[in-house]
C-alpha positions, 0 to 999 in steps of 0.5 A: 715882880720888882720885889721878887727880884730884889729878894732874889738878888739879896739871896744870891748876894747872901749866898756869895758871902756865905761861900766867902766866909766858908772859904775864909774858915777853910784856910788849911784846905786849899782845894776846899777853899778854892771850891768855896771861892768859885761858888762865891764868884758864881753867886755874885754872877747870879746876883748880877743876872737877877739885877739885870732882870729887874731892869728889863721891861717887865710886861714884855719879858715875864708872865708872872712868878710861880712862888710866894713871897713868903717862901722867898723871904723865909729862905732869905732869912735862913741864908742871913741866919747862917751867915750870922752863925758862920761869923760867930762860929766858924764851921768845920769843913764837914759842916760847911759842906753839908750846910752848902748842899742843903741851902743849894738844894733848897734854893734850886726851887726858887731860882729865877729860871725855875720860879718865873714864867718867861715870855721871852724864850731867850731870856727863859734860857739865859736864866734856866742856865743859872738854875742849872749852875746851881744844880751843878754846885750841888753835885760838885759839893756832893762829889767833894763831900763823898770823896773826903767823908765817904770814901769807897772801900 
């Protein structure tokens, strides 16, 4: 379990850095920059929540993990690769939004709230709220994308 939480925390931290990098690249668009910075803040909070889970009494709090380590590691590598790409070649607004939507959709399935079997119901609800946050992120990003790039005629 410890390794699972370590990888999840690293994914959340990397997502925070990705959103900060995207916000930096969106300097000319204050609204999008604000959105990206809010997402970065949310991801930093998620990373802290995962770190909190790591120090809880494992046998009393968790029953197991529903996903394999290799899938987590693959998603972490994908996030790290995107971060490197963003550092070398800042994205267009459209590309940043599409990549953010893609990553959020992929990470919903491996979020602690959905990937861990909990023994403690209060803890389960706490982490389920974080998973719902990621679903909201997708909705917010899609709404912004559709408003700007797919306006209703």
